[in-house]
N, C-alpha and C positions, 0 to 999 in steps of 0.2 A: 716606469719601464726601465729595463737595463739600458745602459748608455748605448743607444742606437748608433750614434756617430762613431764611437770607437770601433764598434763591430764593422761598420761599412768601410771606414777608412783603413782599418787593419787589413781587411780582406782585399782591398784594392792594391795594397802594397805587397801582400805575401803570397798569393796563390798562383800567380800567372806562370812562373817557371820554377817553383820551389824545388822540384825533384832534380833539376838540371844544375843547380848551384854547385854541389860537390864536384861534378864533372868539370865545370868551369874552373874551379880552384886547382884541380889536379892537372888540367891542361895548361893553365897560365901561371901557376905558382900562387903563393898566398899574398904577396905584397900588392900587386896591381889590383886584383879584385877587391881587397880590403879597403885600400885607399879610394877606389872608385865607389864602393858602397857608401862610405862615409861622406864623401864629397857630394855625390848625387843625392843622398838623403837630405843633407843640409839645403842644397839648392831646391829640391822638391818641396821642402817645408816652407822656404821663403816664397816659392812660386805659388803654392796653395794659399798662403797668407795674403799675398798680393791680390789674388783673385777674390778672396773674401772681402778685402778692403774695397776693391772696385765695385763688387756686387752690392755692398752696403750703400755706396753712393748712388748707384743706379736705382736701388729700391726706393730711395728718397724721391727720385724724379718721376717714378711711374706709379700707376694705381696699385694700392696695397694688395689686391687680389691677383695681380699678374705674376706668373711664375717666370723667372728669368733663367734661361739655360746658357751654357757657355757660348754657343754660337751667337745667340742674340746679344750677349754681353760684348763679345769681340767686335761684332759688326757696328756697334754704336761708336767705336773709336775710328772707323775708317769710312771712306766714301762708298757709295752704293756699288760702284764697279767691282769692289772687293768682296761683296756679299756672297756670291756663289763660290768663288775660290776658297774663301774662309770656311764655308760650310762643307765643301768637298774635302778639304784638308782635315777638318775635324772628323768627318765621317770615316776617312781612311785611317786616321790615328786611332779612333775608338775600335774600329772593326779589326784592325790588325791584332790588337790585344785580345779581342773577343775570339778571333779565329785561332790564335795560339792556345787559348784556354780550351776551346772545342777540341783541338787536335790532341792536347795532352790528356783530356778527359776520355776521349775515345780510346787512346792507347792504354790508359790505365784500366778502363772498363774491359777491354779485351783480355788484358792480363788477369783481371779478376775472374772473368768467365773461365779461363783456363784453370785457375786455381780451384774454382767451385765445381765446374762441370767436367773438367778434364780436357776441354777443347773449346775453340772458338772458330767460326767459319765466316766466309764472306765471298763476294764476287770479285775475282781478280780481273783487271782489264789490260795489264801490261806486265810482263812480256807476252802472256797468254790470256785469252778471255775464257775464264772457267770458274767453276765453283771450287773453292779450296778451303781446307781446314788445317788448323795447327793444333797439335796435342801437346800435353805437358812434356812428353819425352823429346819432342822436336825442339822445344825451347831449351831444354837442358843440354842438348847436343850442339846447338848453334850459339853464336855470340849473343851477348846480353844487350840487344838493341832495345830501343824504346818501344817498338811495336812488335808483337809476336809474329807478324807477317814478314819481318825483315825488310828487304829492299824492294819487294814487288809492289806494284801500285794497285790499290784496291778501289773498286767503285763504291762498295759499302761493306761493312762488317757487322757482325752481331753487336759488337760494342758500340758501333755507330747508331744502330737502331735503338738499343736500350738507352743510350745517352739522350738522343733526341726525344724519346718517349717520356723521359723523366723531366727534361729541361723545358721542352716546348711549351707546356701550359704555364709554367712560371714566368716566362718571358712576356706574357700578355697581362700580367698583374701590374699594380702600381708598385713603386719602389718601397713604400712604407709597408705594403702587404707582405714583403719578403723579410721583414725585420726579424721575426722569431727564428725563421729558418737560417738567416745569416748568422745570428748569435750562436745557435747550436753548431753550425758548421765551423765557425771560427774556433770555438772551444775544442771541437774534434781535431782540427788541424794543429792547434797548439799542443795538444796532448800527444798526437802522433809525432810531431817534430821533436819534442822532448824525449819521447820514447826511442826515437831513432838515435839521438845523441847518446843515450844510455847504452844502447846496443853497440854503438861505435866504440865506446869505452870497453865493453866486454870483449869485443873482437881484438882489441889491442891497437894502439896508435903508433904508427911508424913515420918518423920524420922523413924517411927516404922517399916516401910516396908524394911528399909535398915540398918541393923546393921553393925558395923565396921568389925566384924569377924563372920563367920558362920562355922559350922562344915562341911557343904556341899560344900567344895572347891576343890574337887579332880580333876575337869576338867579345872581348871583355866589355868595352864601352857600350856597344849596342845591346848586349844582354843585360847589363846592369841598368841602363836607361829603361829598358823594357819593363823591368820590375817595379819602376816608380812612375809608370805612365798612368797616374790616377788623377792628375790635376784637372783634366777636362770634365771629370765627374763631380767636382766639388760643388758647383751650383745646384746640381740635381740633388745631392745629398743635403745641402743647406735648406732647399725647399721642403725636404721631408723630415728633417730632424726636429726634435722637441725644442721648444724655446729655451728651456733651462740648461740645455747642453752647451758647454763651452767649446766653441769652434777651435780656438787656439790650442787648448789642452788636448782636444781630440786629435787634431792634426799632428802635433809634435809627439805626443805619446805613441800614436799609431806608427809613425815613421821610426821613432826610436826603438820600439819593441821589434818591429819588422827588421830593421837593419841589424840589430843584435842577433836575432835568430838567423838571418841570412849568413852573417859572418861565422857564427858558431857552427851552423850546419855545414857550411862550405869547408871550413878548416878540419873539423872532426871527421866528416864524411870522406874527405880526400885522404886523410891520414889512416883511415881504418880499412879501406878496401880498394882493390884495383878496379878502376871504372873504364868502360868503353868510351871512346871519344864522342860517339853519337848516341849513347844510351842515357840512363838516368839512375839515380841512387835506388829507387824503389825496385826496378827490375834487377839491379845488381844484388840487392839484399835478398830478393826472392830466390835468385839462383844460388846464392851462397847459404842462406838460412831458410830453406823451404819448409823445414820441420819446426821452425820457431813459431810458437803460438802468436806472439805479439806481431811478428812480421806478417803472418797470414791474416790476422785480423786487420792490421793497418792496410794491407793490400786490398781488402774488401771495402774498408771505410773511406780510404783516401780518395778514390775516384769519385765517389758520391759526394763527399764533402767539397771537393774542388769544383765539380760541375755545378752544384747547387749554389755555391757562393759566387762564382765569377760570371758564368755565362748569362744567367737571367738578368743580373744587374746591368751589365754592359748593353744587353739587348734593350732593356727599358730606357737607359740613358740615351741611346741612339734614337729610339722612338720619340722620346721627349724633345730632343733637339730638332728632329724633323718636323714634328707637328707644331710645337710652340714657335719654331722659327718660320712657320708657314711655307715650308718647302715641299710638303707632301701631305696628302690626306691620310686618314687613319689606315685605310687598306694598303696603300702604297708604302706607308711608313712601317707597317707590320711586316711587309715583304722585305723591304730593304734592311730592316733591323733584325728580323727573326728568321728569315728563310735564306736570303742570299749568302750569309756567312757559312752556312752548312754546305752549300753548293761549292763555294770557293775552297772549303777545307778538304774536299774529296781527294785531290792529288797529294795532300800532305799527311794523310792518315798513317802512312808508313814511309820507309826510306829515311834519308838523312837531310831532307829539305827544311825541316822545321827550324833548326838553329840558324841556318842561313837566312830564312825568311825573317826571323825575329831580329837578327842583327841589322839587316838592311832596312827593315820597316822602322826600327828604332831610330836609325840615323836620319832617315828621310822624312818620316811622318811624326813620330812621337816626340823627338827631341825639339823640333820647332814649335809644335803646338802646345807642348806641356812645359817646356823649360825656357823658351825664348819669348813667345807671344805674351804670357802673363807679365813679364818684366816690361815689355813694350807698353802694354795697356796701363800698367801702374805708373810708368814715367809720364805717359800722356795724361793720365788722370791727375797726377800731381801738378803738371803744368797748367791744367785747366782750373784746378781747385784753388780757392782762396783760403782754405782752412789751414791751420797750423798742423804740426805733426800729429798724426792720428795713430791710435793704438787698436790692435785687434783683440777684442774681448767680447764675450757674450754676457748679456745681462737680462734677467727676466723683467726688469723695469724699463727696458729700452722701448721706445716707440717703434723701433724696427724689430719688433718681437719675432724671434724665430730665425733671424739672420745674424750676420756678424755685426756687432754693435759699433757704431761710431758715436763719439760724444757730440752733443748738440753744438751747433756753431755758436761762437761767441757773439 
């Protein structure tokens, strides 16, 4: 089978807020975001590698059939009084990324409906409670925001209903059952991203749109961290990947390719077109090049590719952690993993709250659980271990077949 691990790892790094990266660059300048992507990319690779090392050691100590998730791995290093707080923090970290993916997918789906059907509708609950519709002419006359509904708050939209109809069934599958869909979606995303870059070049690049440094850089750290918040999913991926797949190569190649695409997309997109502070590159391209065939096709394909890659996998990983950590039964785990995020996403479907949520969620939840806890676990593991320096590699001959390989003890 095609390298499953590369597909899953790449998706985890690339799709969460891809369309907002050029906006980030234009608002903050090119220097700070570029440095942040490189530094955080390296840190995330080390963090994922440390989780893999620790997971290998735990695999040696437990029955071979037992699946170890991130929550169970973390609690093995702390006393029992930390068990519930650790799992709650993990749940919030995973679900903030999932909710952001849900919101971006809903907004993209609503824009796709406007492009295909000429309109999208939904139930507005603030400032008025009413059925409201947006047509293509309305979008051309108003500012290029992320949602066609602007700043009004929606109870649900047609994009919301279509998105949940496509994604809902996939969230109840196993992670490995999504493999083929993941690979196809990642291929579509890479093609779309490269196509956007070509389009940027055709539009013409202006350095005046992209200063080196800007005063509006307050959301850089949180937004960049959010795009690398995949560390907590590493154990679930390792449990599902093929034994012949190299964990080390998959992790670092995925991060490297994703980081390069982030930086190129951010710089070229910010230099090519004026972007709204609360919008995204896809809505800006649609407004500027609505007759361009590639842009029209990408506006149809992108929301489907994003929602299929990101949302079901995070839903499955959350469910795995709840069930295998013995925190909830299957029914409650399915509700907490697959239903509650859609309810929480409702007030964020429109308006300008998404970037604020991503920034604060990254700082409070994702940074600690993805970039601090793995280093703590690794230091505690090294203190306990009597082994010499260990290396992260995958080997089909390893007795820890299918996980990160550790050499046999001397």
